[in-house]
Backbone bond lengths (Angstrom), bond angles and torsions (degrees), N, CA, C in turn:
res aa  C-N    CA-C-N  psi(-1)  N-CA   C-N-CA  omega(-1)  CA-C   N-CA-C  phi
1 M - - - 1.457 - - 1.517 109.87 -
2 K 1.326 114.35 153.27 1.462 121.70 175.85 1.531 108.34 -120.49
3 F 1.324 115.54 107.93 1.457 120.99 -179.98 1.526 109.90 -88.44
4 V 1.322 116.30 137.51 1.456 121.82 175.58 1.519 108.95 -128.98
5 T 1.325 115.58 155.92 1.460 121.97 166.03 1.524 105.90 -115.60
6 Y 1.310 116.11 122.41 1.456 120.52 -176.50 1.521 110.41 -122.90
7 L 1.321 115.83 161.03 1.460 122.11 -176.52 1.518 109.65 -95.35
8 S 1.345 116.03 126.28 1.461 121.93 177.58 1.524 108.46 -136.83
9 N 1.336 116.64 117.84 1.472 121.37 -177.78 1.524 111.49 52.63
10 N 1.358 114.39 43.62 1.468 122.75 178.02 1.528 113.49 66.08
11 S 1.330 117.43 17.37 1.456 120.72 177.39 1.525 109.55 -126.25
12 P 1.347 117.14 140.37 1.467 119.90 177.55 1.509 110.94 -75.04
13 R 1.344 115.37 141.24 1.456 120.82 178.33 1.527 109.25 -137.38
14 L 1.328 115.38 150.71 1.460 122.34 -177.26 1.522 110.45 -92.67
15 G 1.332 116.02 133.46 1.449 120.03 179.44 1.510 112.50 -144.22
16 L 1.320 114.56 170.55 1.461 122.93 172.42 1.518 108.26 -111.02
17 L 1.323 116.91 132.01 1.457 121.17 173.81 1.518 108.65 -83.79
18 T 1.325 116.42 119.33 1.466 121.67 178.63 1.525 107.57 -130.02
19 G 1.321 116.49 99.82 1.463 120.16 -176.47 1.512 110.63 64.92
20 N 1.318 117.36 -122.63 1.461 122.30 -179.52 1.520 112.70 -97.36
21 E 1.331 116.05 11.84 1.457 120.42 -178.17 1.519 111.38 -121.50
22 I 1.318 114.51 156.65 1.456 121.78 168.55 1.520 107.32 -112.00
23 L 1.324 115.70 130.70 1.461 121.99 174.54 1.521 108.34 -97.54
24 D 1.309 117.27 113.43 1.454 120.89 176.08 1.527 108.07 -68.60
25 L 1.333 116.99 116.13 1.464 120.26 -170.84 1.523 113.18 -69.75
26 E 1.319 117.72 -39.36 1.468 118.40 179.10 1.526 110.73 -64.02
27 R 1.334 117.39 -45.03 1.458 121.04 -178.67 1.530 111.19 -67.42
28 A 1.335 116.66 -41.34 1.461 119.15 179.22 1.519 111.35 -66.82
29 S 1.332 116.90 -40.34 1.464 119.99 -176.47 1.520 112.29 -70.88
30 A 1.331 116.84 -17.94 1.465 119.33 176.53 1.521 111.46 -62.80
31 E 1.329 115.68 -20.03 1.466 120.45 178.41 1.523 112.00 -93.80
32 T 1.322 117.24 6.50 1.466 121.68 -179.24 1.526 109.65 -120.23
33 A 1.323 115.29 -178.02 1.466 120.70 -178.85 1.521 112.92 -87.16
34 Y 1.355 117.52 -2.86 1.465 120.33 -176.69 1.525 108.84 -130.43
35 P 1.339 118.08 90.00 1.467 120.27 -179.52 1.526 111.43 -66.07
36 L 1.332 115.09 141.52 1.464 121.46 -177.49 1.532 110.39 -116.49
37 P 1.327 117.57 152.26 1.468 120.62 177.90 1.527 111.04 -75.90
38 N 1.333 116.09 167.90 1.464 120.27 -179.71 1.525 111.45 -101.73
39 D 1.333 117.58 19.90 1.464 123.04 -179.36 1.527 108.36 -134.46
40 I 1.327 116.71 139.27 1.461 121.43 -173.29 1.535 112.97 -66.68
41 I 1.329 118.81 -35.45 1.465 119.46 -177.30 1.532 111.29 -67.33
42 P 1.353 119.56 -52.14 1.475 118.09 174.62 1.525 112.72 -58.65
43 F 1.331 116.90 -33.56 1.464 120.49 177.23 1.522 110.33 -61.34
44 L 1.333 117.20 -49.11 1.465 120.24 -177.97 1.520 111.18 -64.98
45 R 1.323 117.87 -31.82 1.463 120.35 179.65 1.525 112.22 -65.38
46 L 1.325 116.99 -20.70 1.465 120.85 176.91 1.529 112.14 -79.20
47 V 1.321 115.39 -9.28 1.465 124.94 173.55 1.537 111.22 57.64
48 E 1.300 118.73 -139.15 1.461 122.67 -168.69 1.526 114.66 -62.72
49 P 1.332 120.80 -36.92 1.474 118.83 176.61 1.525 113.08 -56.87
50 A 1.327 117.11 -37.83 1.468 120.01 178.12 1.524 110.50 -68.40
51 M 1.334 116.91 -41.17 1.461 120.25 178.57 1.528 110.90 -62.62
52 K 1.315 116.64 -42.17 1.468 120.26 178.79 1.524 110.96 -63.40
53 A 1.345 116.60 -40.72 1.460 120.41 179.33 1.525 110.88 -65.29
54 A 1.330 116.68 -40.10 1.466 120.02 178.57 1.523 111.37 -66.25
55 R 1.335 116.88 -40.12 1.477 120.17 177.51 1.522 110.81 -62.74
56 K 1.325 116.29 -39.37 1.465 119.90 179.57 1.525 110.63 -64.78
57 I 1.323 116.44 -41.71 1.466 121.01 177.62 1.523 110.36 -61.76
58 E 1.336 116.84 -43.21 1.463 120.61 179.16 1.523 110.59 -62.58
59 E 1.326 117.95 -42.13 1.469 121.56 -179.93 1.523 111.15 -64.13
60 I 1.315 117.07 -45.19 1.466 120.74 179.77 1.526 110.52 -62.78
61 A 1.324 115.93 -41.52 1.468 120.58 -177.77 1.523 112.04 -64.62
62 K 1.341 117.31 -32.22 1.465 120.54 179.97 1.525 112.00 -72.51
63 D 1.312 116.47 -28.50 1.459 120.48 -172.36 1.527 114.43 -100.96
64 S 1.324 117.80 -0.39 1.459 119.63 -176.68 1.518 110.84 -156.64
65 N 1.308 115.66 -176.62 1.464 121.83 175.72 1.520 111.36 -100.79
66 A 1.326 115.79 27.83 1.459 120.73 179.71 1.524 111.05 -67.39
67 F 1.306 115.15 165.19 1.467 123.56 174.52 1.533 112.50 61.53
68 R 1.333 117.01 39.76 1.470 119.37 -177.47 1.521 111.95 -57.87
69 V 1.336 117.09 -39.34 1.465 120.23 -177.44 1.523 111.19 -70.21
70 A 1.327 117.36 -16.25 1.463 121.18 -176.82 1.518 113.58 -98.82
71 R 1.337 117.91 -1.69 1.469 121.50 -176.27 1.525 110.92 -92.93
72 I 1.341 115.64 128.74 1.468 121.81 179.74 1.520 108.85 -129.77
73 P 1.342 119.04 131.00 1.474 119.08 174.13 1.529 110.23 -58.12
74 A 1.328 116.71 128.79 1.467 120.29 -174.94 1.519 112.34 -61.58
75 D 1.332 117.30 -32.61 1.462 119.51 -177.03 1.525 112.87 -82.72
76 S 1.341 117.78 4.55 1.463 120.78 -178.55 1.522 113.15 -100.96
77 V 1.341 117.35 -3.34 1.459 120.27 -176.81 1.526 110.28 -129.11
78 K 1.314 115.35 161.27 1.457 121.87 176.69 1.522 109.37 -91.41
79 L 1.332 116.47 128.89 1.456 120.86 175.80 1.522 110.09 -86.17
80 L 1.317 115.72 134.31 1.457 122.82 172.96 1.526 108.11 -99.10
81 A 1.315 117.59 -176.60 1.461 120.18 171.70 1.520 108.40 -61.53
82 P 1.339 119.30 139.57 1.467 120.35 179.19 1.529 112.28 -56.13
83 I 1.338 115.61 -36.60 1.468 122.23 174.64 1.529 106.07 -115.72
84 P 1.320 119.27 88.14 1.471 120.34 -172.00 1.530 113.51 -61.06
85 R 1.332 117.08 -36.65 1.466 120.54 178.76 1.525 108.87 -135.94
86 P 1.329 117.01 84.95 1.472 119.77 179.72 1.525 111.07 -57.28
87 T 1.323 115.42 153.15 1.463 120.05 177.12 1.523 111.38 -69.22
88 S 1.305 117.72 -27.57 1.466 124.11 170.11 1.521 107.01 -161.65
89 M 1.335 115.94 167.60 1.464 118.70 -178.82 1.527 109.70 -146.02
90 R 1.335 114.38 116.52 1.458 121.21 175.74 1.525 108.50 -112.62
91 D 1.328 116.03 152.03 1.461 119.50 175.58 1.515 109.03 -131.91
92 G 1.331 115.49 131.10 1.451 121.33 -175.45 1.522 113.48 -89.35
93 Y 1.333 114.62 -168.51 1.473 123.51 -175.50 1.521 105.82 -148.66
94 A 1.345 116.41 56.09 1.462 120.95 -160.42 1.517 115.90 -97.77
95 F 1.331 118.34 -8.80 1.468 120.28 -177.35 1.530 110.05 -99.26
96 R 1.331 115.83 111.69 1.469 120.31 -178.44 1.524 112.11 -58.46
97 Q 1.333 118.09 -41.01 1.473 120.29 -177.25 1.517 111.23 -56.32
98 H 1.327 116.76 -43.20 1.462 120.50 -179.87 1.526 111.18 -67.13
99 V 1.329 116.83 -43.74 1.466 120.57 -177.98 1.531 110.16 -65.01
100 E 1.337 116.80 -45.31 1.463 120.57 179.44 1.528 111.58 -61.13
101 A 1.335 116.24 -45.42 1.463 119.77 -178.91 1.516 111.49 -64.64
102 A 1.331 116.55 -42.89 1.460 120.04 -179.30 1.525 110.96 -62.85
103 R 1.316 117.53 -40.84 1.468 120.19 179.88 1.528 110.93 -73.04
104 R 1.326 117.00 -39.69 1.460 120.23 177.43 1.531 111.13 -60.38
105 N 1.318 115.68 -39.86 1.464 119.59 -179.59 1.519 112.22 -69.08
106 R 1.334 116.79 -20.26 1.467 120.58 176.08 1.524 111.49 -93.78
107 G 1.334 116.50 -0.84 1.459 120.47 177.85 1.511 113.82 78.33
108 V 1.356 117.80 25.80 1.461 121.01 179.10 1.521 109.31 -122.62
109 E 1.339 115.86 155.51 1.450 121.06 -178.47 1.521 111.16 -74.98
110 M 1.329 115.60 161.38 1.458 121.36 175.56 1.521 109.21 -62.29
111 I 1.319 116.68 132.54 1.457 121.40 -176.57 1.528 109.84 -78.80
112 P 1.342 119.30 124.88 1.469 121.02 -175.28 1.528 112.93 -66.00
113 E 1.334 117.65 -25.47 1.462 120.27 -179.89 1.529 112.99 -63.39
114 F 1.333 117.01 -16.63 1.465 119.43 178.34 1.523 110.80 -57.36
115 D 1.327 117.40 -33.41 1.460 121.54 -176.46 1.529 113.22 -88.41
116 L 1.334 117.95 -1.32 1.455 120.53 -177.52 1.524 112.98 -90.03
117 F 1.314 116.79 -37.24 1.464 120.16 -178.17 1.522 108.93 -162.09
118 P 1.337 117.69 153.11 1.464 120.38 176.87 1.529 110.70 -79.04
119 V 1.304 116.55 125.47 1.464 121.30 -177.26 1.523 109.70 -100.19
120 F 1.322 116.57 155.73 1.464 121.59 177.25 1.528 108.54 -153.78
121 Y 1.310 115.95 166.39 1.462 120.81 172.60 1.526 108.26 -130.95
122 F 1.316 116.49 160.79 1.462 121.76 175.09 1.523 109.13 -90.26
123 T 1.326 116.25 136.68 1.453 120.92 175.21 1.532 108.98 -121.66
124 N 1.316 116.74 179.54 1.460 122.35 -170.00 1.527 111.36 -80.44
125 H 1.332 116.62 103.26 1.465 120.60 -178.76 1.527 112.41 -74.87
126 Q 1.344 116.65 -6.24 1.462 120.41 176.47 1.533 112.33 -96.23
127 A 1.316 117.10 3.98 1.471 121.02 -179.94 1.519 110.94 -120.10
128 V 1.329 115.94 35.40 1.461 121.81 -179.98 1.521 109.66 -85.19
129 I 1.327 116.30 137.84 1.456 122.38 174.84 1.520 108.74 -127.55
130 G 1.341 115.19 164.23 1.454 121.21 175.04 1.510 110.47 -109.23
131 P 1.319 117.91 -152.52 1.467 120.49 176.12 1.528 110.16 -64.19
132 G 1.336 116.20 151.74 1.459 119.72 175.68 1.512 112.99 116.69
133 P 1.331 117.61 -155.55 1.472 121.13 -176.58 1.518 112.13 -63.97
134 M 1.332 115.57 146.05 1.450 122.65 174.65 1.528 107.61 -126.05
135 E 1.332 116.94 110.77 1.460 121.77 -174.81 1.525 111.08 -82.06
136 V 1.332 115.22 140.06 1.461 120.67 178.19 1.521 110.28 -133.47
137 M 1.327 115.47 153.32 1.463 123.82 169.47 1.530 107.97 -90.57
138 P 1.337 117.38 164.64 1.475 119.70 -177.22 1.525 114.59 -54.18
139 E 1.346 118.47 -42.08 1.463 119.70 -177.11 1.526 112.79 -68.22
140 H 1.324 117.31 -23.47 1.460 119.40 177.82 1.527 111.58 -66.51
141 L 1.320 116.84 -23.28 1.462 121.40 -176.74 1.526 113.14 -80.50
142 N 1.327 116.57 -2.66 1.461 120.46 175.83 1.523 107.95 -82.94
143 R 1.339 115.80 92.46 1.453 124.41 -176.71 1.540 111.59 66.78
144 L 1.323 115.30 53.01 1.464 121.12 176.43 1.530 109.34 -70.48
145 D 1.328 115.72 135.52 1.467 121.07 -173.17 1.524 110.21 -136.24
146 Y 1.314 115.66 151.36 1.466 122.23 169.25 1.517 108.45 -99.33
147 E 1.335 117.07 161.73 1.469 121.40 172.06 1.522 108.49 -139.96
148 L 1.315 115.69 117.43 1.460 123.56 -177.73 1.526 110.02 -81.02
149 E 1.342 115.90 116.13 1.455 121.50 -176.96 1.529 110.58 -142.03
150 A 1.325 115.12 167.84 1.462 122.49 164.98 1.520 107.42 -109.85
151 A 1.327 115.60 160.05 1.461 119.93 177.18 1.516 109.46 -141.95
152 I 1.324 115.27 152.60 1.457 121.79 173.38 1.515 109.29 -114.89
153 V 1.333 115.51 160.54 1.454 122.51 173.40 1.526 108.07 -118.95
154 I 1.313 116.38 130.89 1.459 120.95 177.02 1.527 108.99 -72.16
155 G 1.344 115.69 133.77 1.454 120.14 -174.44 1.510 115.23 -107.57
156 K 1.346 117.86 -10.79 1.458 119.51 176.21 1.524 109.47 -154.23
157 E 1.325 114.81 154.52 1.457 121.12 -175.31 1.520 111.11 -68.99
158 G 1.337 115.47 140.64 1.458 119.11 178.52 1.518 112.14 -164.30
159 R 1.306 115.77 155.21 1.463 122.89 -178.58 1.518 108.23 -141.55
160 N 1.324 117.99 141.39 1.468 122.25 -178.18 1.531 110.75 51.62
161 I 1.316 115.03 49.79 1.468 122.00 -177.08 1.523 109.54 -78.86
162 K 1.313 117.22 130.46 1.458 121.14 177.27 1.534 109.22 -79.82
163 A 1.324 115.96 146.37 1.467 120.32 179.83 1.521 111.31 -58.29
164 S 1.316 117.04 -32.92 1.467 121.00 -178.97 1.526 112.36 -65.76
165 E 1.326 117.72 -18.46 1.458 122.64 -179.05 1.532 112.37 -113.86
166 A 1.320 116.97 -6.49 1.459 121.15 -166.25 1.523 113.83 -68.36
167 D 1.340 118.15 -30.92 1.464 119.57 -178.32 1.527 111.85 -59.18
168 E 1.329 117.19 -29.04 1.463 121.01 -179.54 1.524 111.94 -70.19
169 Y 1.313 117.12 -11.20 1.467 121.27 178.71 1.537 111.82 -93.39
170 I 1.329 117.30 -0.90 1.460 121.47 -177.72 1.528 109.53 -91.84
171 A 1.333 116.52 118.97 1.465 120.88 177.88 1.520 111.21 -77.89
172 G 1.338 116.78 -31.71 1.456 119.50 -179.31 1.516 112.09 172.94
173 Y 1.329 113.80 -179.85 1.466 123.17 -174.59 1.532 110.44 -120.64
174 M 1.337 115.77 151.64 1.465 122.25 178.81 1.519 109.69 -143.73
175 V 1.333 115.52 164.04 1.462 121.92 166.25 1.531 107.84 -79.59
176 M 1.324 116.31 145.02 1.467 120.95 178.13 1.522 109.44 -137.02
177 N 1.330 115.98 139.14 1.459 123.11 173.11 1.516 107.46 -122.47
178 D 1.318 116.16 107.16 1.463 122.67 -179.06 1.531 108.95 -86.59
179 W 1.334 116.06 82.20 1.471 120.70 -177.90 1.527 110.96 -56.55
180 S 1.331 115.96 138.54 1.462 120.95 -173.37 1.527 111.19 -138.31
181 A 1.322 115.62 129.50 1.464 121.62 172.53 1.528 106.55 -96.62
182 R 1.315 116.63 97.43 1.465 121.04 -166.81 1.531 113.82 -65.74
183 A 1.325 118.55 -36.73 1.463 119.05 -179.74 1.526 110.23 -63.58
184 L 1.327 117.38 -46.09 1.459 121.12 176.71 1.520 111.12 -61.92
185 Q 1.338 116.40 -43.86 1.456 121.18 -178.10 1.526 111.61 -60.44
186 M 1.333 116.63 -46.53 1.464 119.99 -176.24 1.527 111.53 -67.67
187 E 1.319 117.78 -35.48 1.465 120.56 178.88 1.525 111.00 -64.94
188 E 1.326 116.63 -49.95 1.456 118.97 -173.50 1.525 111.96 -72.79
189 M 1.326 118.89 -28.75 1.456 120.22 -177.88 1.528 112.71 -76.15
190 K 1.335 117.21 -10.35 1.466 119.68 170.92 1.526 110.91 -63.75
191 L 1.334 116.49 -21.80 1.456 121.85 179.68 1.528 111.90 -91.23
192 S 1.329 116.90 10.64 1.468 123.86 176.47 1.523 112.78 62.41
193 L 1.318 115.91 28.87 1.458 121.34 171.22 1.524 108.08 -134.26
194 G 1.328 114.65 164.81 1.449 117.59 178.94 1.522 111.23 100.23
195 P 1.339 115.78 -170.43 1.459 126.58 4.38 1.529 111.74 -70.75
196 A 1.342 115.49 145.78 1.454 120.77 -178.90 1.523 109.87 -125.96
197 K 1.328 116.91 -87.26 1.468 119.16 -177.47 1.525 112.49 -66.45
198 G 1.312 116.93 -20.36 1.457 119.23 176.33 1.520 113.59 -73.69
199 K 1.348 116.27 -8.88 1.463 120.22 -174.85 1.530 114.25 -130.95
200 D 1.318 118.06 -21.46 1.464 119.54 -163.14 1.521 115.39 -83.92
201 F 1.332 117.83 4.84 1.458 120.54 -175.51 1.525 112.66 -88.55
202 A 1.333 118.77 -25.13 1.466 120.25 -179.48 1.523 110.73 -170.51
203 T 1.331 115.51 134.18 1.456 122.97 165.72 1.518 106.81 -131.68
204 A 1.322 116.84 124.53 1.462 121.05 -177.64 1.522 109.96 -97.68
205 I 1.332 116.40 135.85 1.463 122.31 173.93 1.528 108.52 -135.74
206 G 1.330 115.94 152.21 1.461 119.23 178.70 1.531 110.63 140.14
207 P 1.322 117.40 -163.95 1.465 126.15 -0.67 1.524 113.35 -77.73
208 W 1.358 116.53 -14.69 1.452 120.10 177.96 1.510 109.78 -146.52
209 L 1.331 115.51 167.93 1.458 123.06 177.16 1.524 107.81 -102.51
210 V 1.336 116.79 120.56 1.466 122.53 -174.63 1.524 109.41 -104.47
211 T 1.326 116.70 125.08 1.456 120.11 -179.93 1.526 111.28 -73.85
212 R 1.313 115.57 157.23 1.468 121.64 -171.91 1.522 112.61 -60.85
213 D 1.329 117.46 -34.90 1.459 119.45 -177.78 1.518 112.42 -63.51
214 E 1.341 116.99 -25.95 1.471 121.07 178.34 1.528 111.43 -68.95
215 L 1.333 117.24 -18.61 1.463 121.92 -174.18 1.523 112.80 -104.09
216 A 1.318 117.29 9.45 1.474 121.60 -172.49 1.522 112.87 -56.09
217 A 1.327 117.71 -36.75 1.465 120.36 -177.94 1.523 112.41 -67.79
218 K 1.329 116.92 -18.72 1.467 121.92 -178.71 1.521 112.44 -104.39
219 H 1.317 116.52 6.86 1.457 121.12 -175.75 1.526 111.72 -71.40
220 I 1.339 115.97 138.56 1.459 122.57 175.73 1.530 107.81 -116.94
221 P 1.331 118.76 116.19 1.468 120.21 179.86 1.521 111.18 -59.12
222 S 1.329 115.72 140.77 1.462 120.98 -179.73 1.514 108.93 -157.40
223 E 1.317 117.01 140.77 1.461 121.26 177.70 1.515 111.36 -77.46
224 R 1.329 117.85 -10.92 1.459 121.38 -176.56 1.526 112.08 -104.02
225 G 1.322 117.31 11.30 1.457 120.04 -177.80 1.511 110.07 118.54
226 E 1.321 115.74 156.32 1.459 120.14 -173.27 1.525 112.24 -65.40
227 R 1.331 114.65 145.93 1.465 123.71 174.09 1.520 107.83 -128.15
228 Y 1.333 115.53 157.15 1.460 120.35 178.69 1.524 109.83 -135.75
229 D 1.312 114.70 137.37 1.465 122.06 178.03 1.527 108.02 -86.58
230 L 1.335 115.98 85.73 1.457 122.16 -175.95 1.525 110.07 -127.32
231 T 1.316 116.35 119.08 1.461 121.38 178.98 1.522 110.22 -67.11
232 M 1.329 115.88 137.18 1.464 122.73 179.63 1.526 108.86 -120.15
233 T 1.328 117.54 131.87 1.465 121.14 179.91 1.525 109.83 -139.80
234 A 1.329 115.06 157.58 1.470 121.19 173.02 1.514 108.63 -143.47
235 S 1.335 115.30 144.29 1.461 120.55 178.43 1.519 109.25 -134.98
236 L 1.319 115.01 152.16 1.464 123.43 177.14 1.519 107.96 -117.64
237 N 1.327 115.90 115.65 1.477 121.90 -177.05 1.530 111.72 53.45
238 G 1.326 115.35 38.57 1.454 120.98 178.34 1.507 115.05 84.41
239 N 1.327 117.77 -3.80 1.466 122.06 -179.40 1.525 109.90 -93.33
240 P 1.345 119.27 113.47 1.473 120.93 -179.13 1.522 111.58 -62.47
241 L 1.339 116.01 131.86 1.455 120.26 -178.72 1.530 112.95 -127.96
242 S 1.320 117.28 -40.01 1.466 121.47 -173.08 1.517 110.38 -115.22
243 H 1.340 115.22 143.57 1.463 119.95 179.28 1.524 108.82 -152.33
244 G 1.338 115.69 125.37 1.454 120.36 179.13 1.511 110.29 -156.72
245 N 1.333 116.26 -163.88 1.456 120.53 -179.44 1.523 109.21 -148.82
246 L 1.320 115.89 138.93 1.460 120.92 -177.69 1.525 111.67 -63.49
247 K 1.322 118.08 -26.68 1.461 121.27 -178.41 1.532 112.05 -66.21
248 D 1.340 117.13 -13.82 1.462 121.03 -176.50 1.520 113.56 -86.35
249 M 1.336 118.21 6.64 1.463 119.94 174.40 1.526 109.69 -59.68
250 S 1.313 116.53 126.20 1.469 120.15 177.59 1.521 111.12 -74.44
251 W 1.303 117.70 -30.64 1.450 124.09 172.47 1.522 108.18 -112.75
252 T 1.322 118.21 132.46 1.454 120.78 179.13 1.532 109.92 -79.44
253 F 1.320 115.76 163.03 1.455 119.39 175.18 1.530 110.46 -61.88
254 A 1.326 117.58 -33.62 1.467 120.50 178.06 1.524 110.82 -60.67
255 E 1.318 116.63 -42.15 1.465 120.69 179.06 1.521 111.24 -68.93
256 I 1.325 116.91 -36.21 1.467 119.89 176.94 1.523 110.03 -66.25
257 I 1.334 117.24 -40.51 1.468 120.96 177.51 1.528 110.50 -61.90
258 E 1.324 117.02 -42.95 1.458 119.91 178.49 1.531 110.33 -58.14
259 R 1.315 116.37 -46.01 1.466 120.76 179.83 1.537 111.22 -65.37
260 A 1.333 116.42 -45.58 1.460 120.59 -176.29 1.527 112.22 -66.13
261 S 1.331 117.59 -31.09 1.458 121.11 -174.89 1.529 112.93 -92.26
262 Y 1.318 117.76 1.65 1.465 120.55 179.68 1.530 109.22 -66.12
263 G 1.328 116.45 111.34 1.458 121.07 -179.94 1.512 114.15 69.62
264 V 1.344 117.14 11.64 1.467 121.93 -175.48 1.528 108.22 -139.71
265 T 1.324 116.55 142.65 1.460 120.77 177.28 1.522 110.19 -89.87
266 L 1.326 116.27 129.02 1.453 122.29 170.64 1.521 108.11 -94.17
267 Y 1.352 115.56 145.09 1.451 120.51 -173.63 1.525 110.91 -123.37
268 P 1.342 117.15 154.37 1.462 119.70 174.39 1.528 110.77 -56.68
269 G 1.323 115.36 128.08 1.456 120.63 -177.14 1.514 114.24 101.84
270 D 1.339 118.42 -7.01 1.469 120.71 172.55 1.529 108.12 -69.36
271 V 1.318 116.38 136.59 1.464 122.33 179.30 1.528 109.14 -110.61
272 I 1.332 116.15 136.64 1.463 121.98 177.76 1.522 108.82 -129.31
273 G 1.332 116.52 121.71 1.451 121.86 178.16 1.515 111.95 -90.03
274 S 1.324 115.39 157.32 1.464 121.71 -177.49 1.521 113.32 -79.96
275 G 1.333 116.79 -21.23 1.449 120.03 -163.23 1.519 109.08 89.35
276 T 1.314 115.67 168.42 1.457 121.52 -171.87 1.526 111.93 -75.87
277 V 1.329 115.52 132.23 1.453 121.07 174.57 1.527 109.29 -69.28
278 G 1.323 116.92 155.48 1.463 120.37 177.01 1.522 111.69 -55.72
279 T 1.307 117.80 133.23 1.475 127.97 -174.71 1.524 112.11 73.10
280 G 1.340 117.89 8.92 1.450 120.42 -168.86 1.501 117.63 -86.61
281 C 1.334 119.04 15.07 1.468 120.65 176.42 1.523 109.39 -154.24
282 L 1.317 115.53 160.72 1.463 120.92 -179.00 1.523 111.91 -71.47
283 L 1.330 118.04 -30.61 1.460 120.08 177.37 1.519 110.07 -56.86
284 E 1.319 116.75 -45.24 1.463 121.07 178.84 1.529 111.48 -70.20
285 L 1.335 117.16 -44.05 1.466 120.93 -177.68 1.520 111.75 -65.38
286 N 1.338 117.14 -40.78 1.465 120.31 177.50 1.517 111.07 -65.54
287 G 1.335 115.75 -43.22 1.464 119.79 -179.35 1.506 112.87 -65.52
288 S 1.340 116.21 -30.12 1.463 120.81 179.10 1.526 112.45 -89.64
289 K 1.333 117.46 4.82 1.475 124.41 177.89 1.523 113.27 66.66
290 V 1.344 116.36 17.98 1.460 119.37 172.62 1.524 109.47 -71.76
291 T 1.327 115.40 -39.01 1.462 122.67 173.17 1.523 108.37 -122.26
292 N 1.317 116.14 164.28 1.463 120.86 -175.18 1.525 110.22 -119.13
293 N 1.345 115.07 96.33 1.469 121.36 177.26 1.533 111.38 51.29
294 L 1.316 115.42 43.30 1.461 121.89 179.38 1.520 109.38 -92.39
295 W 1.343 116.35 129.15 1.455 121.97 177.42 1.517 109.25 -137.18
296 V 1.322 116.18 162.60 1.460 121.32 -179.64 1.527 109.62 -77.26
297 Q 1.336 116.11 135.55 1.463 122.24 -176.76 1.527 110.68 -117.78
298 L 1.320 116.01 167.89 1.465 120.80 173.69 1.529 109.56 -55.37
299 G 1.318 116.08 135.80 1.460 121.11 179.20 1.507 114.25 87.88
300 D 1.337 117.43 -11.90 1.470 120.51 179.62 1.533 110.98 -72.98
301 T 1.324 114.70 152.06 1.463 121.87 177.18 1.524 109.54 -118.98
302 V 1.319 115.57 127.81 1.465 122.21 177.98 1.518 108.76 -114.54
303 T 1.331 116.73 131.22 1.456 121.99 174.93 1.524 109.15 -118.93
304 C 1.336 115.96 118.51 1.456 122.51 172.93 1.522 107.21 -104.33
305 A 1.321 116.73 128.88 1.462 120.72 -175.09 1.524 110.03 -133.44
306 I 1.333 114.64 142.77 1.462 121.35 173.36 1.519 107.48 -133.32
307 E 1.316 114.45 129.61 1.462 120.84 178.87 1.532 110.43 -48.77
308 E 1.315 117.15 132.93 1.464 126.01 -179.86 1.526 113.41 74.58
309 L 1.341 118.88 -17.19 1.463 121.01 -177.88 1.524 112.76 -103.05
310 G 1.337 116.85 -10.99 1.458 119.71 175.39 1.518 114.32 99.83
311 E 1.327 114.71 -174.97 1.467 123.16 -179.27 1.522 109.55 -115.57
312 L 1.326 115.09 131.53 1.456 122.64 179.04 1.523 107.92 -112.61
313 T 1.325 116.39 110.64 1.465 121.21 -174.73 1.526 110.64 -115.68
314 N 1.333 115.29 130.33 1.460 121.87 177.45 1.522 110.37 -130.54
315 T 1.323 116.31 142.75 1.461 122.89 174.99 1.530 108.33 -115.02
316 V 1.325 116.77 131.38 1.459 122.13 -175.35 1.528 110.05 -81.38
317 I 1.333 115.57 126.30 1.472 121.06 176.97 1.523 108.76 -131.68
318 A 1.338 115.61 159.49 1.463 120.45 178.02 1.532 109.70 -76.80
319 T 1.317 116.35 144.27 1.456 120.98 177.14 1.535 109.47 -58.59
320 K 1.309 115.54 133.48 1.465 120.13 -177.18 1.521 111.17 -74.41
């Protein structure tokens, strides 16, 4: 299934993307024995019964003209982030190629601790955006950068989750763009804290949340947690710049979940990013001389895409 949050009468609503239509889940479920909420977080808190009800609605909709009042042409509405306000948001550092290149470009050796445990930081879960405009303040434009990532959403509550069981806690996968103001980031990280202001203004996710069963054909068996052979790309104003693959994560999402849940409860609606794929940002590309001091400017459009997960496109505008 592909879950979306779309705008209707200035209010966010939860739907399923089915071909060229969106099925409003609350309206469709009113015709069934299991009513569903119109918000993704309460939906996820219902865990598997809600997922089963949504699958049943999708099956009925494919085979008949049911749920007429719940059908909306997909191109007639604005898509928001699939999880407009995550319960929390962590971002990992899981791609060795990106970490090695970033350190090499700074003239430092690869840090051995990378192989000891998967690291992550918390970012601003109240500054999430979906496809569309991305507002910035003037200081954000000082070396503004995109970061091509994947993200997962936690689908059920858990604590001290073992990696061998962690995949069952994943509700689905999304494209993620971890927008970064590099000048701010580099200044504040000299104080051995952060990133904070260099990251907290916007993180884009979307355009939809794809459940694991939709990705079965791309699944790669692994004893350390599921992997998927999914091509990842990013372009700036239509110019291809970044190219990688989700299967190249050195740490799996299952291992990141195990680390994140150690002594801590994860909740439905928590979002966890993979970290930047190799070649997935301008900081790395500029440092490797692939590009020459290229940064994102006002009016620029960035598209981050992952095979099977869709394209996430944002255009940079000044804060109103």
